PAKE-964718 format. One record per residue: residue number from 1; residue in one letter; x, y, z of N, C-alpha, C, CB in turn. Coordinates in steps of 0.02 Angstrom, whole numbers. Last residue first. Glycine has a CB too. Layout:
N
  num  residuo    n_xx    n_yy    n_zz   ca_xx   ca_yy   ca_zz    c_xx    c_yy    c_zz   cb_xx   cb_yy   cb_zz
  NUM        A       X       Y       Z       X       Y       Z       X       Y       Z       X       Y       Z
...
END
This chain:
87
  num  residuo    n_xx    n_yy    n_zz   ca_xx   ca_yy   ca_zz    c_xx    c_yy    c_zz   cb_xx   cb_yy   cb_zz
   87        K    -654    -925    -489    -726    -929    -507    -746   -1000    -515    -742    -889    -571
   86        D    -548    -861    -364    -562    -912    -414    -637    -915    -427    -535    -981    -391
   85        L    -484    -698    -342    -536    -747    -326    -543    -797    -383    -603    -713    -312
   84        K    -326    -655    -297    -371    -660    -354    -421    -714    -338    -332    -675    -421
   83        T    -192    -576    -225    -260    -600    -213    -298    -598    -279    -295    -558    -160
   82        I     -31    -608    -182     -72    -586    -238    -141    -618    -229     -41    -605    -308
   81        N      72    -554     -56      17    -599     -71     -23    -569    -129     -28    -611      -8
   80        F     224    -549      29     187    -527     -30     133    -578     -44     234    -517     -92
   79        K     296    -500     178     257    -551     144     219    -518      87     209    -588     193
   78        T     445    -467     264     396    -444     216     362    -503     182     429    -398     163
   77        N     504    -437     424     491    -488     373     434    -464     328     473    -556     406
   76        G     523    -352     529     546    -330     464     537    -381     409     617    -311     468
   75        E     468    -381     648     537    -402     640     565    -381     572     543    -478     647
   74        K     336    -341     634     379    -302     679     453    -320     673     357    -312     750
   73        D     301    -367     456     290    -377     527     341    -338     568     294    -451     545
   72        V     220    -304     317     285    -307     351     271    -315     425     329    -244     336
   71        K     136    -348     168     133    -340     241     203    -349     270      83    -391     273
   70        I      52    -310      24     119    -312      54     111    -300     129     167    -259      21
   69        N     -42    -375    -103     -46    -355     -33      23    -364      -3    -100    -395       5
   68        L    -100    -344    -258     -38    -360    -222     -43    -331    -152      24    -333    -260
   67        V    -236    -410    -340    -216    -361    -291    -153    -385    -256    -273    -347    -240
   66        K    -316    -422    -496    -267    -450    -450    -243    -394    -404    -206    -483    -488
   65        K    -486    -432    -544    -426    -391    -533    -380    -429    -486    -444    -321    -505
   64        D    -613    -487    -562    -555    -514    -599    -493    -470    -597    -574    -526    -671
   63        H    -695    -435    -467    -700    -407    -534    -640    -428    -577    -705    -330    -531
   62        S    -658    -486    -346    -720    -511    -374    -732    -485    -445    -779    -491    -330
   61        A    -546    -409    -316    -536    -478    -338    -599    -506    -370    -514    -522    -280
   60        Y    -610    -293    -268    -570    -291    -329    -561    -361    -358    -501    -260    -315
   59        E    -673    -348    -152    -712    -315    -205    -673    -313    -270    -730    -244    -183
   58        K    -565    -394     -77    -615    -442    -101    -656    -412    -158    -661    -464     -44
   57        V    -503    -270     -51    -467    -323     -87    -516    -373    -116    -416    -358     -41
   56        L    -605    -208      24    -585    -180     -40    -548    -232     -83    -541    -119     -29
   55        E    -609    -287     139    -669    -282      97    -650    -256      27    -720    -234     129
   54        D    -478    -265     189    -500    -332     170    -560    -330     124    -516    -373     232
   53        T    -485    -125     215    -437    -152     168    -458    -221     144    -367    -156     200
   52        T    -658     -70     216    -595     -88     250    -548    -116     197    -608    -141     307
   51        L    -737      65     125    -724      -5     138    -660     -15     178    -720     -44      72
   50        E    -756     191      84    -771     180     155    -755     108     174    -845     196     170
   49        T    -645     273     -32    -690     219     -11    -701     219      64    -663     151     -34
   48        A    -594     359    -182    -601     355    -109    -651     301     -92    -622     424     -78
   47        G    -471     383    -313    -537     371    -286    -536     370    -210    -566     307    -312
   46        I    -346     411    -347    -388     386    -402    -459     370    -377    -356     323    -432
   45        S    -247     552    -303    -293     500    -282    -336     477    -342    -339     524    -224
   44        K     -95     580    -394    -160     602    -368    -201     541    -348    -198     644    -421
   43        V      73     613    -386      23     559    -391     -41     583    -357      49     493    -358
   42        D     194     685    -396     132     714    -420      79     660    -433     144     753    -484
   41        N     305     643    -330     294     613    -396     228     636    -428     294     538    -391
   40        K     291     711    -210     351     723    -251     341     699    -323     412     688    -219
   39        K     174     651    -163     174     723    -180     232     739    -226     177     766    -116
   38        L     220     521    -139     166     533    -187     164     605    -210      98     513    -157
   37        V     316     547     -40     337     519    -105     283     530    -158     352     442     -97
   36        Q     232     594      62     285     637      36     309     613     -33     345     638      85
   35        M     153     481      84     121     542      58     173     591      30      80     576     114
   34        L     250     397     138     219     380      74     186     441      43     166     324      84
   33        E     276     463     258     329     458     208     301     440     139     382     406     229
   32        T     152     445     321     179     512     310     232     512     255     209     540     376
   31        E     140     305     329      95     342     286     122     412     271      26     347     319
   30        F     204     204     397     245     253     361     203     292     310     303     219     325
   29        N     191     118     549     155     155     497     202     205     464      94     191     527
   28        E     303     -20     573     272      42     595     240      78     535     324      88     630
   27        G     368    -126     512     300    -138     537     265     -75     562     303    -188     592
   26        P     530     -75     563     488    -117     519     420    -131     552     523    -183     504
   25        K     534      94     631     552      23     632     507     -16     585     547      -5     704
   24        K     595     255     588     540     208     598     564     137     592     483     222     548
   23        G     690     351     562     693     315     625     636     266     638     696     362     679
   22        N     697     407     440     663     446     491     658     409     557     593     465     467
   21        K     751     306     365     794     364     380     764     407     435     805     405     316
   20        K     635     229     356     693     202     392     740     259     412     730     150     348
   19        A     558     312     275     535     297     343     593     271     385     478     245     342
   18        L     635     306     159     626     370     192     603     359     265     575     414     154
   17        E     616     171     127     683     196     142     680     262     179     724     203      77
   16        M     477     171     101     505     129     155     574     154     176     508      56     132
   15        A     471     256      -9     438     277      53     464     236     112     362     268      46
   14        E     541     176    -101     567     242     -84     537     267     -18     552     293    -141
   13        F     454      67    -111     520      58     -80     552     124     -61     566      20    -128
   12        Y     346     133    -175     337      99    -111     403      91     -74     304      30    -121
   11        M     406     173    -293     381     224    -247     371     194    -178     314     254    -273
   10        N     431      47    -349     487      91    -332     466     147    -285     516     121    -397
    9        I     306       0    -376     343     -33    -322     402       9    -301     366    -104    -344
    8        T     194     139    -401     242      89    -425     276      57    -365     295     121    -473
    7        I      18     163    -368      88     179    -360     131     124    -391     106     189    -286
    6        S    -131     237    -359     -97     187    -400     -23     206    -399    -126     185    -474
    5        Y    -230     256    -213    -178     280    -257    -150     222    -298    -122     316    -217
    4        L    -374     309    -123    -339     256    -160    -289     288    -208    -388     211    -197
    3        H    -420     359      41    -406     375     -29    -363     320     -59    -372     443     -36
    2        K    -552     331     153    -484     314     133    -476     330      59    -469     239     146
    1        M    -645     418     271    -640     399     202    -566     386     186    -670     454     156
END
C-alpha cells in the first residue's frame, strides 16, 4: 500500500538537498529524506492506494484534477509535467 501526502514544492526541494548531503546521486531514491522532511513538518498521510503511480495520475486527472509529475534522470535533469485529461 502506498501512502499519499500533500506537500509543498519547498518540502520537495528540502528533501532533495538533504539527499544530496547524504551522498545520493540525481535519480536515486530519496524516500528516506522525504519522510524526514514530512515528519519535521508534521505532514500526515492524506490517504493510501494500491494503484501504480501512472494509474493514480490518470485517476486524479479524470476528475478534473491537475497532477504535477516531477522526474529526475541519472544525469540530474529534471522534467516537470502537468497532467490533465482533455474532455
